[in-house]
N, C-alpha and C positions, 0 to 999 in steps of 0.2 A: 387531571392526568387520569380520566374516567374511561375506561373502554368495556363497554357494553355494562358487567355488572363486578369489573375487576379493576381497583385502583391501586398503580404505581405508587409507593411508598420513596420519594427521592432520598429519606433519611436512613433506608433499609440496603441491604447489600442487592444488588438489583439484577443480577444473571439468572437466579432462578425465578424472577418475578416475568421477567419479561417473556415469557412463552404464554403465560397465561393469557396474554393481550389477545391473541388468539389471530382472526383476520383484521382486527384493526391496529394490528403490532406496524404493520406498513406507515401509516397515516401517523402513529404515536412517534417512530423511531423519525421521520423525519420532521419533524417540529423541533429545531433545536433548540438549546439551552447554551447561549453564550457566556459561560464563565470560564475562568481560568483553572476553579476549583473542578477538581474530577471527581465522579462517583466513587463510592464504595461496589466493587463488583464480588467479594467472598466474605464470610465472616470469618472464614481460616487467615490469619496473618500471611503464613507462609505463601500460602497457594494467591493471596492478595498481590505480595510482593513479587510475584511473577509476572503478574500485567502490568507492571509499572516498568518503563525504559526510558533513559535520559539518552538524548539523542546522541549525544558523543559517543555514547557505547559502540553504534554501528559502525562507524570508520575505526576506532580503536581495534575491537576484535576484526572485522574482515577485513579490513585492507592488509595486512599480514597475509591473511588466508590468498588474495589477490597477488600479492608479489610472489609467493612460493608457486604458485601454480604459474604463473607467466615464467617464473625461473627455470620451472619443471620442464617445460616444452623448449626453452632456451639451451637447456643440457643437455637434452635429445636434438639436437643439431641443426635448431631452425635460426633461421638469420632473423635479426631484429625489425627488418620491414613485413618479412612473413609474419613476425610475433605480433605486428602494430596492427594488421589485417585481422587476423583472429581474434584480437583484444576489441578492436572496432566490431566486429562480427558478433562478435559476444554481449557486447553493449546495446548493438542493434537487434539482436533477438531477445533481450531483457524487456526492450521498448513494446514490442508486439507481446510478449508475454504480460507485461505490465498493463496495457490497454485490456486484454482479453481477461486477466483477472478480477480487474476491476468491474470491469461490464457483466461480464457471465457468471463470476461467483460472487463478489462480494455485493451486487445486486438484483442478486435473485430476491424472488418475490417468495414468502415464507407466512404461513400460516398455524403451522402444527406447533406443539409445546417447544418439540425439541429444534426444530426447524429455526423458530425464532429466537430461542437459547444459543443455538451455535451462530447462527447471524449475527446476533449482537456482538457476541464474543469477537467476530471476524470483523465486523465493519459497522455492525449497525452502530455500536458504542462512539464510532468516530462521527458518526452522522449526527445523533444526538448532541454530546458535549464536543464538537468542532474544535475547541480551543485546548482541550485538555492536555497539554504539551508533555504529560509521563505516557501518554496512549497513542502518539501520533506515528511513531514507530514501531516496528515488529519487535516483539522479543526474541532475543539471540535464542535462547533454547528451540524455540519453534522455528526458527530460520535454520538452525543445525540439523534438524528433524527435516524440512523440507529440501533441505540441499542433495541429500543423497539420492532421491528420484529424477532432480534435475542434472547430477552430476550421470546418473546412469541412461540418461535420454541423452545428454549429448554423447558419451559414448557410444549410444547406438550409428550415429551417421558420424562420426568422426575417427579420424585414426589414436591411435593411443598417444604419437606426440603432438599431436592437436588438441585432442580433451582437452589436455588440463588449463591451456592458454585461451581457448574457446569459452572453456567453464568460468575462469576468472577473467575474461570481459564481461561475461552474464552476470556477475557477482559486483563487479565494480560498477553496472550498469542500475543495478539493485540498491547498492551503496548510493549512488547519485541520486537514485528515485527517492530514499528515505530521507534524507538529508534536504533535498529540496523542496521534499514535502513539508518538514519541518518550518524549514523558511518561510513556506508562502502563508503559514497559518501565524507565526509569532516575530517574522523577520521586517524591516521597514525598508524594503529596496527603491533606490534614487533612481535607477534608469530604466531605461522604457521597457527590455527585452524581461526583466525580472516584474515588472509595474505590472505587464500586460498579463505575464504570466499567473501573477499572483489573482488580478482580477479573473481571469479564467479560470482557477481553480474554484473561488469563492463565489463564482457564479453558479457552480456546479453544486455546492453547498446550499445555498441559500436562494437561489430563482429556479433552475432548470436543473433539479437532482437524475434528470434520467438523458440527461446529454452531459459530454465534457468528461468522458473519462480517462483521457490522457492526463497524467500530472508534470512529467519532465518536458513535454511540448503537444501540440497539437496534430500532431503528426496523422496518428491512427483515426483519431476522429475527422479527419479529414478523407482518409481513405475510404473509412466505413458509414460518412454519411452521419456522424453523432456528432456535430455542430451544434453547440447552442445557436438558437433564432439570432440571436445579437452578431454572433460571429458570422453566421449564414449570411446574414444581409451587409456585412462588410467586405465579405468575399466576392459577393453578387455585384 
């Protein structure tokens, strides 16, 4: 684990070490350590606890919020078919957001101390330790903060009565994404669809890490030409 003159000590908290890797951080973080035992991030126990989340916390916390938002639009006079379209629209918007964040933010190339540090916290840790089951879903505290600008973004384009259901659909898409992501790493699918999706995502982790950014589907990889070579060959 040597990068120039700096050695990452995996037995010590990692977050404030990885920044010292400089330009070699990109290579280091994409050499996965396949272990269910995750590393320690911070020395402080409370801060460390905030980085660990069990997968079932995501639907437990956010599905009630989804229901509240949908009911809010219902109470504002929208019929169920309209509500269904709003929710589906929100899920569709999320799939594009999922792809965009994964491709352009989570896989941004960094080399500065703070750039490496922030990237490691956002996504680099997942590529370095892809089987760490307590860091596969997004911490609810961070999600709650990010939901504020997401709500404001939806409110710019939608009417006050449509905004809650559209927002709820987007949030539902996020819940589906995080639960799917966890399952792709730790589940053992028997059917072809989830089995192929698991292979698709594992290909992103272990073979072609600059392709295959979709998690819940390969839709936007097809649209934007970022399918892995094997997928391209099958498609052709």
